[in-house]
Backbone bond lengths (Angstrom), bond angles and torsions (degrees), N, CA, C in turn:
res aa  C-N    CA-C-N  psi(-1)  N-CA   C-N-CA  omega(-1)  CA-C   N-CA-C  phi
1 M - - - 1.507 - - 1.672 104.65 -
2 K 1.265 114.80 -42.91 1.412 117.29 177.93 1.489 115.12 -56.00
3 S 1.360 113.64 -46.35 1.546 121.43 -176.63 1.563 103.58 -67.30
4 L 1.284 123.47 -38.04 1.479 120.60 -179.24 1.553 108.16 -65.45
5 W 1.283 121.63 -45.51 1.406 119.10 -179.09 1.619 108.93 -67.21
6 T 1.329 116.52 -28.85 1.417 116.36 179.59 1.548 110.00 -68.08
7 L 1.371 115.67 -42.94 1.379 119.36 -179.70 1.606 113.60 -62.51
8 L 1.426 107.97 -37.61 1.425 110.84 -178.54 1.484 114.80 -67.81
9 C 1.454 112.75 -34.55 1.397 115.25 -171.19 1.688 104.07 -74.66
10 C 1.443 115.97 -40.46 1.364 120.22 174.84 1.559 112.95 -52.92
11 A 1.339 111.48 -47.09 1.568 115.66 -176.69 1.478 104.47 -62.13
12 T 1.362 118.54 -44.60 1.427 113.42 -173.15 1.477 113.60 -69.07
13 L 1.372 115.21 -35.74 1.517 117.96 173.36 1.458 113.42 -56.11
14 A 1.439 117.83 -48.16 1.377 120.64 -177.21 1.634 107.13 -59.85
15 A 1.274 114.55 -38.50 1.559 118.46 -173.72 1.561 104.83 -67.96
16 A 1.317 115.56 -38.28 1.471 119.79 -173.39 1.559 110.03 -70.85
17 L 1.460 114.69 -36.69 1.333 120.33 179.31 1.527 111.39 -66.60
18 T 1.402 113.01 -43.23 1.391 115.52 -177.93 1.600 114.56 -64.14
19 A 1.457 111.45 -35.31 1.483 117.32 175.15 1.494 115.59 -61.98
20 C 1.398 111.41 -35.52 1.463 116.52 -177.71 1.519 118.62 -83.81
21 K 1.261 113.89 -15.47 1.435 122.33 177.06 1.489 106.47 -54.87
22 G 1.437 113.90 133.97 1.373 124.26 174.68 1.507 112.73 66.58
23 S 1.329 124.82 15.21 1.403 125.28 177.38 1.635 108.23 -126.91
24 A 1.325 117.73 46.01 1.498 123.12 -176.35 1.415 107.27 -65.20
25 P 1.398 120.62 144.00 1.582 121.85 175.15 1.508 105.19 -57.32
26 E 1.380 113.51 155.58 1.454 121.74 166.47 1.493 112.26 -74.73
27 P 1.400 120.31 127.42 1.412 128.84 176.98 1.432 105.85 -52.41
28 A 1.494 112.50 151.77 1.522 117.50 172.91 1.512 109.86 -66.13
29 E 1.349 118.22 148.35 1.465 124.15 -175.06 1.565 109.24 -59.28
30 G 1.399 112.29 123.79 1.472 114.42 177.29 1.457 112.37 94.19
31 E 1.357 117.98 -4.34 1.497 122.17 -173.87 1.655 105.38 -130.69
32 P 1.181 119.47 71.15 1.432 119.26 175.62 1.510 109.91 -54.80
33 A 1.372 113.33 132.42 1.491 114.88 -175.44 1.682 101.15 -98.21
34 S 1.358 109.99 145.47 1.411 121.21 -176.47 1.676 103.06 -80.37
35 D 1.382 111.50 157.61 1.490 116.88 176.45 1.513 114.17 -52.41
36 S 1.342 117.97 -39.63 1.460 122.11 -173.91 1.440 106.68 -71.19
37 E 1.438 118.57 -40.01 1.386 118.14 177.76 1.398 111.22 -65.72
38 A 1.274 128.45 -49.02 1.407 129.36 176.23 1.343 114.75 -52.89
39 S 1.457 116.96 -44.62 1.497 117.87 175.71 1.382 111.80 -62.31
40 A 1.342 126.10 -43.44 1.460 120.16 176.18 1.449 118.40 -65.35
41 E 1.302 116.16 -27.36 1.447 116.24 -179.21 1.724 102.91 -76.47
42 Q 1.350 117.24 -37.13 1.409 117.35 176.91 1.539 112.93 -60.76
43 T 1.280 118.61 -43.55 1.532 129.89 -177.56 1.667 102.00 -61.81
44 E 1.433 113.25 -52.02 1.528 108.66 -174.33 1.570 113.71 -68.58
45 A 1.295 113.53 -31.69 1.537 114.90 173.59 1.432 114.33 -67.66
46 A 1.371 117.16 -34.80 1.473 120.94 177.20 1.490 112.02 -66.77
47 E 1.438 113.53 -47.58 1.326 116.06 -178.31 1.545 111.25 -67.89
48 A 1.233 127.33 -30.34 1.425 129.34 174.34 1.507 110.65 -68.00
49 A 1.378 116.10 -39.24 1.462 115.39 177.49 1.486 111.60 -74.18
50 A 1.264 123.68 -33.35 1.441 126.58 177.43 1.529 110.14 -63.08
51 E 1.384 113.65 -47.32 1.421 117.82 176.62 1.515 114.91 -57.52
52 E 1.220 113.79 -35.63 1.578 121.31 -176.85 1.472 109.03 -72.28
53 T 1.505 115.65 -47.41 1.252 121.73 -174.12 1.536 107.17 -72.71
54 A 1.194 125.93 -40.32 1.446 126.23 174.40 1.584 115.04 -63.76
55 A 1.306 112.98 -40.46 1.562 109.12 168.60 1.524 121.17 -62.74
56 A 1.404 111.29 -32.03 1.337 116.14 175.07 1.526 111.44 -66.29
57 E 1.318 117.55 -45.45 1.473 117.45 177.84 1.389 113.91 -60.28
58 I 1.416 119.28 -47.58 1.404 122.70 -179.04 1.602 110.61 -55.68
59 E 1.349 114.06 -43.50 1.431 120.29 175.32 1.504 114.62 -58.22
60 A 1.432 113.51 -43.20 1.504 115.14 177.91 1.464 111.76 -67.75
61 K 1.334 116.80 -34.75 1.387 118.49 177.58 1.507 117.50 -65.56
62 A 1.322 113.72 -36.89 1.540 116.88 175.28 1.497 116.83 -71.22
63 A 1.426 109.12 -19.80 1.406 114.31 -179.48 1.605 112.42 -83.75
64 A 1.408 110.75 -25.17 1.381 113.33 -177.17 1.544 117.53 -61.55
65 P 1.400 114.35 143.12 1.555 113.11 -171.43 1.505 104.88 -67.13
66 A 1.454 108.32 138.93 1.496 118.41 176.91 1.402 109.56 -81.64
67 G 1.293 123.99 175.66 1.452 132.97 177.63 1.600 102.28 -61.93
68 I 1.334 118.20 133.81 1.377 127.51 -179.09 1.591 107.91 -71.80
69 P 1.312 116.48 119.13 1.527 120.25 -175.46 1.622 107.41 -56.63
70 A 1.369 108.30 144.69 1.460 116.73 173.75 1.371 111.13 -71.78
71 P 1.485 119.20 152.93 1.332 120.11 179.74 1.548 108.90 -78.80
72 P 1.338 114.89 158.60 1.451 122.27 -172.71 1.632 113.38 -61.64
73 D 1.343 114.18 -23.36 1.442 119.16 -176.30 1.593 106.38 -105.17
74 V 1.311 123.52 31.27 1.390 127.25 -174.12 1.505 115.35 -73.82
75 A 1.412 114.16 -18.39 1.430 124.35 -170.98 1.768 102.76 -78.37
76 A 1.242 111.44 -50.02 1.509 110.79 178.74 1.499 108.76 -152.67
77 A 1.258 115.07 157.05 1.519 123.86 -175.73 1.500 103.54 -60.14
78 P 1.288 121.92 140.02 1.498 129.50 177.19 1.497 113.73 -75.08
79 E 1.175 118.29 169.73 1.548 126.07 -178.22 1.593 105.88 -62.03
80 N 1.236 116.23 -40.12 1.616 116.35 -177.52 1.504 112.20 -73.11
81 A 1.339 122.30 -12.34 1.432 123.76 -179.54 1.375 114.60 -62.38
82 K 1.383 121.87 141.44 1.360 123.01 177.50 1.545 105.07 -102.09
83 S 1.287 115.58 157.03 1.387 120.46 -178.02 1.510 112.82 -144.05
84 S 1.492 116.50 162.68 1.454 123.32 -177.79 1.570 105.60 -106.38
85 E 1.419 109.56 177.57 1.378 110.49 173.08 1.429 119.92 -67.50
86 S 1.256 112.03 -23.68 1.492 114.44 174.57 1.549 121.23 -64.76
87 G 1.280 112.68 -18.36 1.504 121.67 -173.49 1.445 110.47 106.40
88 L 1.335 129.40 -11.97 1.306 126.29 174.53 1.525 116.70 -63.13
89 A 1.263 115.82 130.67 1.557 119.20 177.92 1.528 109.18 -126.52
90 W 1.370 106.88 155.59 1.634 114.33 -173.23 1.542 107.69 -160.22
91 T 1.211 109.52 154.79 1.488 123.35 165.00 1.597 113.53 -126.79
92 V 1.290 118.71 149.95 1.442 117.57 -175.07 1.588 101.79 -99.64
93 L 1.394 113.83 124.76 1.411 121.93 -177.33 1.549 111.34 -93.09
94 Q 1.396 114.00 -29.08 1.507 115.30 173.98 1.535 105.02 -154.80
95 E 1.355 114.02 135.18 1.506 124.48 -174.48 1.665 101.68 -67.21
96 G 1.294 110.23 153.54 1.589 115.36 179.87 1.555 105.18 -94.99
97 T 1.334 104.03 175.69 1.453 112.06 177.35 1.544 113.41 -111.08
98 G 1.279 116.37 -8.54 1.559 124.61 174.74 1.389 111.39 -80.57
99 D 1.425 121.74 169.07 1.304 125.62 172.53 1.522 111.83 -130.74
100 K 1.364 123.30 15.03 1.364 130.26 173.56 1.541 113.12 -123.64
101 H 1.390 112.74 147.89 1.367 116.17 -177.82 1.620 112.78 -110.46
102 P 1.257 114.86 143.19 1.563 114.74 176.33 1.422 112.89 -58.79
103 A 1.275 111.73 154.67 1.552 118.42 175.31 1.560 104.56 -100.01
104 E 1.390 113.73 169.28 1.524 117.32 -170.55 1.579 113.36 -55.52
105 A 1.380 111.53 -36.74 1.418 114.07 -178.94 1.389 118.99 -96.86
106 D 1.315 113.02 7.43 1.582 115.36 177.96 1.531 111.75 -62.51
107 I 1.325 117.34 164.33 1.420 124.55 172.21 1.464 106.02 -102.28
108 V 1.344 114.73 123.28 1.442 121.47 -175.66 1.595 109.58 -109.05
109 T 1.273 118.17 156.92 1.453 124.03 166.93 1.454 105.92 -123.27
110 V 1.311 116.04 125.92 1.519 121.98 -177.74 1.515 110.33 -136.66
111 N 1.357 112.48 165.39 1.428 120.59 161.18 1.340 107.12 -122.73
112 Y 1.336 124.63 142.22 1.385 132.76 -167.88 1.469 119.60 -154.94
113 T 1.298 119.20 153.18 1.498 120.91 166.26 1.402 108.84 -142.15
114 G 1.375 117.03 145.00 1.410 127.00 -172.42 1.507 116.20 -125.04
115 W 1.358 117.56 133.91 1.566 121.80 -178.84 1.446 104.90 -128.98
116 T 1.342 110.39 156.59 1.424 117.09 165.34 1.454 105.24 -87.29
117 T 1.458 117.31 173.26 1.467 121.60 -173.81 1.478 113.00 -70.47
118 D 1.304 120.51 -12.03 1.556 124.30 -179.49 1.525 106.32 -93.30
119 G 1.344 119.77 2.83 1.514 123.95 175.69 1.498 114.20 88.73
120 R 1.306 117.31 20.25 1.427 120.89 178.71 1.660 108.90 -88.61
121 M 1.251 118.21 121.62 1.481 122.69 176.47 1.531 104.45 -71.91
122 F 1.227 119.05 131.62 1.568 115.90 173.86 1.593 110.93 -121.21
123 D 1.375 114.97 -17.56 1.501 112.57 176.80 1.536 105.50 -162.88
124 S 1.405 109.51 147.42 1.522 115.76 -177.40 1.447 109.30 -159.59
125 S 1.350 119.19 118.58 1.419 123.18 174.25 1.637 108.49 -76.77
126 T 1.251 111.76 -22.78 1.503 116.03 177.41 1.464 112.25 -69.47
127 K 1.282 116.60 -44.23 1.538 123.50 174.75 1.670 109.43 -55.53
128 R 1.409 105.85 -46.83 1.501 109.24 -176.27 1.522 111.65 -67.82
129 G 1.366 116.02 -18.46 1.453 117.38 -179.84 1.535 115.41 80.34
130 K 1.380 119.52 18.48 1.417 124.35 -178.00 1.520 103.75 -144.74
131 P 1.432 116.46 124.66 1.485 119.39 173.61 1.548 109.53 -66.66
132 A 1.291 112.68 150.89 1.547 122.01 175.07 1.532 115.36 -90.78
133 E 1.282 120.26 146.42 1.427 124.05 -177.04 1.484 104.31 -136.10
134 F 1.427 112.63 133.40 1.438 118.38 177.81 1.459 108.17 -172.22
135 P 1.433 110.54 161.93 1.588 112.11 176.40 1.492 109.24 -75.65
136 L 1.380 115.45 140.36 1.387 121.56 -176.04 1.333 119.62 -64.28
137 N 1.309 119.89 -15.26 1.457 129.89 179.30 1.454 112.96 -93.39
138 R 1.281 117.04 7.23 1.587 124.15 -172.65 1.595 106.51 -112.18
139 V 1.254 121.97 6.05 1.456 118.54 -171.13 1.618 104.87 -124.11
140 I 1.306 118.98 -174.18 1.486 122.49 178.60 1.455 112.43 -57.62
141 K 1.251 124.90 153.83 1.392 134.36 -169.92 1.610 105.12 -62.34
142 G 1.361 116.30 -45.00 1.382 118.57 178.37 1.506 119.91 -54.64
143 W 1.379 110.31 -35.48 1.499 120.91 176.68 1.526 108.04 -71.27
144 T 1.380 116.74 -47.31 1.503 117.50 179.50 1.414 115.05 -57.35
145 E 1.344 121.13 -40.31 1.424 130.04 -177.86 1.558 104.12 -71.40
146 G 1.300 120.63 -60.36 1.305 127.46 -165.68 1.509 116.09 -68.78
147 V 1.262 122.83 -41.39 1.500 126.60 178.91 1.456 111.87 -68.41
148 Q 1.526 118.35 -22.71 1.372 119.27 174.38 1.547 116.16 -72.20
149 L 1.288 113.27 -9.13 1.458 120.36 178.64 1.521 106.12 -84.70
150 M 1.130 123.42 -14.12 1.546 126.85 -162.02 1.605 110.30 -95.59
151 V 1.219 118.39 158.81 1.567 122.12 164.73 1.490 109.12 -122.68
152 A 1.360 112.67 159.44 1.462 115.75 -173.39 1.549 111.01 -57.41
153 G 1.370 114.18 143.70 1.398 121.83 -177.37 1.521 115.80 81.92
154 E 1.261 117.75 -0.79 1.569 125.36 173.62 1.477 114.58 -84.88
155 K 1.340 112.56 140.14 1.523 119.23 173.14 1.470 107.95 -116.28
156 R 1.352 120.06 130.60 1.502 126.50 179.35 1.481 102.84 -131.28
157 R 1.413 113.55 149.16 1.443 128.64 156.72 1.608 114.10 -93.91
158 F 1.290 115.88 124.72 1.451 119.85 -177.44 1.586 108.52 -114.39
159 W 1.211 119.39 134.35 1.414 129.15 166.47 1.538 107.36 -101.85
160 I 1.274 120.52 107.23 1.476 122.49 -174.53 1.614 108.05 -113.33
161 P 1.292 112.92 119.28 1.495 119.92 -179.07 1.509 107.89 -68.35
162 G 1.362 114.91 154.41 1.387 118.34 -173.94 1.529 118.14 -57.48
163 D 1.391 116.83 -24.58 1.542 123.29 -175.80 1.499 104.16 -75.48
164 L 1.294 121.55 -19.40 1.468 127.54 176.62 1.391 117.47 -99.17
165 A 1.503 115.42 -3.77 1.401 123.07 -177.79 1.594 111.52 -118.00
166 Y 1.283 114.20 -105.32 1.469 118.86 -177.57 1.532 115.68 -118.11
167 G 1.399 108.03 13.62 1.534 112.96 -179.40 1.568 108.24 108.18
168 E 1.368 106.16 157.07 1.424 113.19 172.77 1.502 117.55 -85.51
169 A 1.359 116.53 151.57 1.416 120.85 -172.17 1.659 105.24 -76.73
170 T 1.215 120.87 142.17 1.378 128.80 175.45 1.443 118.29 -134.87
171 P 1.376 123.77 134.58 1.524 119.95 -167.99 1.560 108.47 -63.46
172 S 1.351 117.86 -26.01 1.440 117.48 -172.08 1.463 109.28 -97.58
173 D 1.359 124.35 14.32 1.394 119.99 -178.91 1.493 108.32 -81.93
174 P 1.355 120.68 121.67 1.396 120.51 -175.44 1.472 114.16 -81.93
175 H 1.350 118.77 -8.37 1.537 125.22 174.75 1.416 109.28 -104.63
176 A 1.465 124.06 18.00 1.378 120.15 -177.97 1.578 117.28 -65.11
177 G 1.213 115.29 -18.56 1.432 123.17 -179.21 1.482 114.50 -95.34
178 M 1.315 114.24 2.32 1.535 116.92 -177.84 1.470 106.92 -132.77
179 G 1.443 114.00 153.88 1.415 116.53 179.53 1.490 111.29 86.05
180 P 1.378 116.79 -166.70 1.396 119.48 178.56 1.606 116.91 -67.64
181 P 1.211 123.45 160.00 1.470 122.51 -171.99 1.640 105.16 -78.34
182 R 1.324 111.17 145.12 1.531 115.76 178.18 1.510 108.28 -97.17
183 G 1.397 107.41 174.85 1.602 109.26 179.53 1.331 111.82 80.99
184 T 1.471 113.93 177.78 1.504 122.46 -177.33 1.618 106.36 -61.31
185 L 1.424 118.69 139.63 1.311 125.99 176.52 1.531 114.37 -121.42
186 V 1.187 126.85 146.20 1.420 131.13 -178.09 1.528 110.80 -111.78
187 F 1.271 117.14 131.95 1.508 118.16 177.99 1.413 109.05 -132.29
188 D 1.361 119.07 138.39 1.345 117.86 155.91 1.440 117.11 -102.46
189 V 1.370 122.06 121.49 1.317 126.17 -172.73 1.468 116.70 -120.84
190 E 1.389 115.20 138.61 1.424 122.89 173.71 1.366 109.44 -112.48
191 L 1.301 125.37 119.02 1.450 133.43 173.40 1.512 107.81 -75.18
192 I 1.297 124.43 101.13 1.394 121.90 -174.20 1.553 107.18 -84.97
193 S 1.295 117.13 -48.79 1.587 121.47 176.41 1.485 102.68 -163.55
194 F 1.473 108.65 174.77 1.479 116.41 178.86 1.603 106.47 -152.64
195 K 1.258 116.29 155.65 1.567 120.54 174.64 1.441 109.63 -130.15
196 E 1.200 119.41 144.07 1.477 125.36 172.26 1.497 115.47 -52.56
197 A 1.318 119.85 127.03 1.365 118.86 177.02 1.576 115.80 -59.24
198 P 1.337 120.87 142.11 1.487 117.75 173.83 1.463 109.20 -57.14
199 K 1.472 112.09 151.99 1.454 116.06 -178.44 1.511 109.11 -73.39
200 P 1.382 121.24 135.93 1.433 124.88 -175.80 1.585 105.57 -64.26
201 P 1.356 121.06 141.08 1.391 122.86 178.81 1.566 109.74 -72.46
202 D 1.284 117.55 148.96 1.514 120.05 176.88 1.393 109.36 -68.59
203 A 1.318 112.37 153.49 1.505 121.22 177.32 1.479 107.55 -72.31
204 P 1.360 121.08 134.30 1.416 128.78 176.33 1.464 110.24 -51.97
205 K 1.456 114.88 144.08 1.416 117.28 174.01 1.450 118.51 -67.81
206 D 1.367 115.53 -19.01 1.420 122.66 179.29 1.592 113.34 -104.73
207 V 1.387 110.51 30.23 1.448 113.02 -176.14 1.551 116.44 -73.20
208 A 1.294 113.22 -17.46 1.507 118.20 -171.58 1.444 113.30 -70.84
209 K 1.353 120.34 -35.49 1.470 128.42 -176.26 1.472 111.24 -156.01
210 I 1.340 110.74 160.10 1.505 115.02 176.09 1.589 109.02 -68.79
211 P 1.462 112.91 125.35 1.337 111.99 -176.62 1.569 113.73 -86.69
212 K 1.266 114.87 168.88 1.582 120.13 -169.50 1.618 108.27 -67.28
213 N 1.430 116.72 -23.43 1.449 113.17 -179.72 1.584 112.86 -88.62
214 A 1.432 113.20 10.23 1.481 111.23 176.36 1.576 107.91 -98.53
215 K 1.307 111.93 159.15 1.384 120.39 -178.15 1.497 107.41 -95.48
216 K 1.454 119.36 144.84 1.458 118.69 178.71 1.448 109.59 -120.06
217 T 1.317 116.34 155.11 1.429 127.38 178.10 1.418 103.07 -99.20
218 E 1.472 119.50 167.06 1.410 127.07 171.19 1.428 114.25 -58.14
219 S 1.340 115.42 -34.33 1.539 116.97 -178.19 1.575 114.49 -77.89
220 G 1.395 114.94 -7.05 1.466 116.03 176.92 1.562 112.44 109.07
221 I 1.251 116.23 -2.49 1.534 112.66 -178.65 1.572 109.46 -83.64
222 G 1.281 110.61 135.95 1.510 116.98 174.13 1.478 110.56 -104.67
223 S 1.328 114.71 153.68 1.516 117.16 178.96 1.543 105.87 -161.73
224 R 1.388 108.30 156.88 1.451 116.50 169.77 1.421 105.07 -150.23
225 V 1.407 115.50 151.91 1.432 121.63 -178.34 1.560 105.37 -85.55
226 L 1.490 110.83 137.07 1.397 113.44 177.45 1.641 112.50 -98.45
227 S 1.382 108.22 -35.46 1.482 118.23 164.27 1.350 114.21 -148.14
228 K 1.287 123.44 148.16 1.486 130.42 -166.95 1.612 100.44 -79.72
229 G 1.439 107.84 154.45 1.460 115.47 -178.20 1.574 108.30 -97.21
230 T 1.359 112.58 173.05 1.470 120.90 170.39 1.417 122.55 -95.43
231 G 1.413 109.11 -19.14 1.544 113.59 171.04 1.415 121.77 -75.27
232 K 1.314 117.58 176.51 1.328 123.79 173.98 1.459 116.87 -113.04
233 D 1.401 109.26 -36.38 1.537 119.83 -173.13 1.551 115.85 -81.97
234 H 1.254 115.82 142.65 1.567 119.12 177.80 1.368 108.59 -102.14
235 P 1.355 119.23 145.25 1.506 123.24 173.10 1.664 109.61 -65.94
236 T 1.234 102.23 152.48 1.606 106.98 174.08 1.629 107.92 -103.31
237 A 1.304 111.98 175.61 1.501 117.19 -175.85 1.496 114.89 -59.66
238 T 1.408 114.14 -19.83 1.505 118.04 179.22 1.482 114.86 -108.56
239 S 1.408 117.61 9.71 1.511 119.24 -175.71 1.433 105.34 -76.55
240 V 1.313 112.25 163.65 1.599 125.64 179.62 1.548 99.58 -107.45
241 V 1.288 115.20 122.38 1.444 117.31 -179.05 1.483 113.98 -120.51
242 T 1.379 121.46 156.63 1.357 129.74 175.44 1.520 106.96 -117.34
243 V 1.309 113.65 127.27 1.466 118.64 -175.28 1.459 114.48 -144.22
244 H 1.403 121.94 151.23 1.520 124.77 157.94 1.516 109.38 -101.75
245 Y 1.201 115.37 140.70 1.466 113.40 -171.17 1.705 105.20 -158.12
246 S 1.343 112.72 156.65 1.472 122.01 172.43 1.522 107.47 -138.60
247 G 1.280 119.05 139.23 1.449 120.96 -178.81 1.662 113.40 -121.97
248 W 1.180 115.32 140.93 1.508 118.23 -178.29 1.572 108.58 -130.23
249 T 1.275 120.09 150.70 1.444 121.10 161.09 1.384 113.27 -82.96
250 T 1.399 122.08 170.67 1.466 123.45 -166.56 1.543 113.09 -68.61
251 D 1.411 111.30 -12.58 1.547 113.22 177.84 1.565 112.14 -92.53
252 G 1.392 112.75 10.83 1.500 116.74 174.28 1.515 114.29 87.16
253 K 1.403 115.77 7.79 1.548 123.06 -179.25 1.533 104.20 -81.00
254 M 1.421 119.87 118.66 1.517 121.30 173.39 1.514 107.50 -77.18
255 F 1.324 118.12 132.22 1.549 118.35 -177.39 1.592 106.49 -115.37
256 D 1.232 117.84 -19.61 1.446 117.82 -179.67 1.623 114.17 -152.91
257 S 1.196 120.42 148.28 1.474 119.14 177.46 1.524 113.87 -164.59
258 S 1.390 119.73 116.26 1.384 117.51 176.25 1.500 111.39 -69.47
259 I 1.448 121.11 -19.17 1.404 125.38 -177.56 1.638 107.54 -64.86
260 V 1.342 106.78 -43.75 1.524 116.26 175.41 1.463 112.46 -56.28
261 R 1.388 113.73 -44.69 1.517 116.31 -171.43 1.519 105.90 -82.64
262 G 1.232 120.84 -9.38 1.510 123.40 167.78 1.559 106.61 78.12
263 T 1.349 121.13 17.49 1.517 121.98 -179.38 1.615 102.95 -140.11
264 P 1.366 117.87 133.20 1.424 117.63 174.96 1.589 105.46 -73.98
265 A 1.423 109.11 164.35 1.321 117.05 -178.40 1.546 113.62 -108.32
266 T 1.326 112.87 145.27 1.539 114.26 -175.82 1.578 108.61 -132.30
267 F 1.278 113.02 127.61 1.528 115.22 -175.33 1.516 110.12 -160.90
268 G 1.237 117.03 161.50 1.434 122.38 171.29 1.524 118.13 -80.08
269 L 1.388 116.03 127.79 1.364 119.19 -167.69 1.546 112.11 -63.76
270 N 1.305 119.12 -11.95 1.437 123.29 174.20 1.636 111.58 -91.98
271 Q 1.175 114.03 9.06 1.541 119.45 178.39 1.605 109.91 -115.03
272 V 1.281 122.06 14.88 1.393 117.71 -173.19 1.620 102.06 -124.31
273 I 1.374 115.31 -169.68 1.384 120.10 175.66 1.496 111.66 -72.86
274 P 1.313 120.57 149.50 1.324 131.17 -167.71 1.617 106.10 -52.32
275 G 1.276 112.84 -47.90 1.488 117.17 -178.23 1.592 119.16 -58.39
276 W 1.377 110.39 -28.73 1.466 113.86 167.58 1.469 110.75 -77.30
277 T 1.131 123.42 -40.31 1.446 130.12 -178.48 1.602 108.48 -53.67
278 E 1.271 115.99 -46.76 1.465 129.22 178.14 1.462 111.59 -73.24
279 G 1.277 115.72 -56.08 1.479 122.83 -171.31 1.523 113.15 -60.10
280 L 1.303 112.06 -51.05 1.500 117.41 -173.30 1.498 111.09 -68.56
281 Q 1.257 121.44 -14.92 1.442 121.00 173.96 1.529 114.13 -73.09
282 L 1.274 115.74 -13.63 1.428 121.84 173.02 1.506 118.11 -78.45
283 M 1.379 109.98 -11.18 1.476 117.71 -172.16 1.447 112.40 -97.40
284 V 1.428 114.88 167.37 1.585 122.70 173.09 1.507 99.48 -128.50
285 V 1.489 113.03 165.13 1.360 121.52 -179.66 1.546 115.27 -56.39
286 G 1.263 128.07 131.77 1.336 128.31 176.89 1.680 117.13 92.41
287 E 1.352 103.40 -2.89 1.474 113.53 173.41 1.374 119.84 -82.22
288 K 1.353 120.74 141.73 1.518 122.92 176.58 1.673 100.23 -116.75
289 R 1.334 105.42 135.98 1.635 109.58 -178.88 1.400 103.96 -147.06
290 R 1.386 114.75 144.70 1.404 125.42 173.15 1.497 104.51 -98.11
291 I 1.504 112.85 136.41 1.501 115.51 -173.52 1.590 99.91 -133.30
292 W 1.396 109.62 136.97 1.385 120.11 172.91 1.576 107.72 -104.54
293 I 1.256 122.90 120.90 1.390 121.26 -178.94 1.492 110.73 -121.16
294 P 1.343 114.87 121.09 1.494 119.39 -179.59 1.568 113.62 -67.13
295 E 1.266 117.35 152.22 1.405 120.71 -169.57 1.512 114.77 -56.27
296 E 1.256 124.24 -28.40 1.449 130.26 179.49 1.513 109.48 -72.04
297 L 1.330 122.70 -19.25 1.267 124.91 176.74 1.613 115.44 -111.94
298 A 1.319 111.24 6.37 1.464 122.16 171.89 1.483 113.70 -106.95
299 Y 1.473 122.65 -104.75 1.454 120.95 -176.91 1.473 108.46 -106.78
300 G 1.323 116.73 0.22 1.549 118.64 175.47 1.485 116.71 51.26
301 G 1.350 116.40 36.58 1.422 124.36 174.05 1.603 115.26 76.70
302 R 1.374 113.54 12.58 1.454 117.62 179.93 1.621 112.45 -61.74
303 P 1.292 111.66 132.05 1.550 113.29 -175.96 1.579 112.41 -61.46
304 G 1.284 117.49 142.82 1.452 124.06 -174.31 1.404 110.53 81.00
305 R 1.248 128.15 0.87 1.408 128.63 173.25 1.421 120.22 -111.53
306 P 1.385 125.83 149.43 1.483 121.67 -175.23 1.439 106.30 -61.05
307 A 1.370 115.26 138.61 1.565 122.68 -178.81 1.545 111.88 -98.55
308 G 1.297 105.03 166.34 1.466 114.45 -178.07 1.307 124.27 71.75
309 M 1.335 126.20 -160.55 1.471 128.70 171.94 1.461 111.05 -68.04
310 L 1.276 121.49 133.82 1.429 127.89 -175.91 1.630 109.49 -115.12
311 V 1.286 119.68 145.89 1.512 126.17 -171.73 1.495 104.46 -127.80
312 F 1.494 111.11 120.19 1.549 115.42 179.47 1.501 109.83 -118.54
313 D 1.287 123.16 134.69 1.420 125.38 160.82 1.568 103.95 -92.68
314 V 1.325 119.31 126.08 1.398 130.68 -178.05 1.417 118.25 -129.81
315 E 1.389 112.65 122.28 1.476 113.94 171.70 1.547 110.64 -109.96
316 L 1.389 115.34 120.20 1.402 121.02 -177.41 1.635 111.59 -84.05
317 L 1.307 108.41 111.03 1.610 119.97 -173.95 1.536 112.47 -82.14
318 D 1.302 113.87 -44.59 1.451 120.24 -170.35 1.651 115.00 -158.81
319 I 1.296 114.68 151.37 1.512 116.33 174.90 1.433 101.60 -133.39
320 K 1.415 106.90 142.96 1.507 128.19 167.99 1.370 114.98 -122.02
321 N 1.365 125.64 107.24 1.478 121.70 175.82 1.445 114.55 -89.57
């Protein structure tokens, strides 16, 4: 710790000296200051400023919240813990005030802290000072299952095995030191509130193929305007856009929707599939359009991604160039 503060003070002093260079105070009238006197005054001022800045930074560091200590039963679920068939275990830390449970797709607001079983804290909304909000079916399986057992105002401690979290730890895993922690994880979770997920939009009747009333581009993308926009400008290939959208495969299965998540998506048009990059440049703000994207302009058959031609209903909310 001593060496850290030493480096901090030296770095601050160097910065202060650099800032003061060339900004010597004007001498009193009739008393021209020599170069050595001016230099001494600058050095004293720089040292005083450095000491004051370093002291303030040290004080701020000391006041910053430390890692939240692990619970005494972090290594394994205690005998009084309850468990499910999946292997999830829990104890109730505080009874809730609500009487309803969130559903799998509902949007929950929670405070939480997570530890590995050796007591290392790896994440905490509590420490950040801001609750987290997300659809319950968009997180690890242990969270999706466990938080559905809770009511608003309740606090629980969960022991989540690796197969319900980020996977089990294996000695031969070359990526064990990177990414999310492996093995059993322990979370203290407070369910602050939840809201019902928006109803998923129905699959379009023309989802199976590009209809005759759609316009096609040379690349093979089909599209038709569902409602006209209010804007005049079109995004470029490098614009940042904000949209609401839903996507289906041609058999009518919805695989993604910002509407269901309850939050618009914002991204650069050069950071998404080619069909989006091309298709959204046809739109203006306020417009809703249905876009049919052939597989080669979508995910190209990549494993784990929806296959074949994809159909998107997109509403363009905003453009930033």
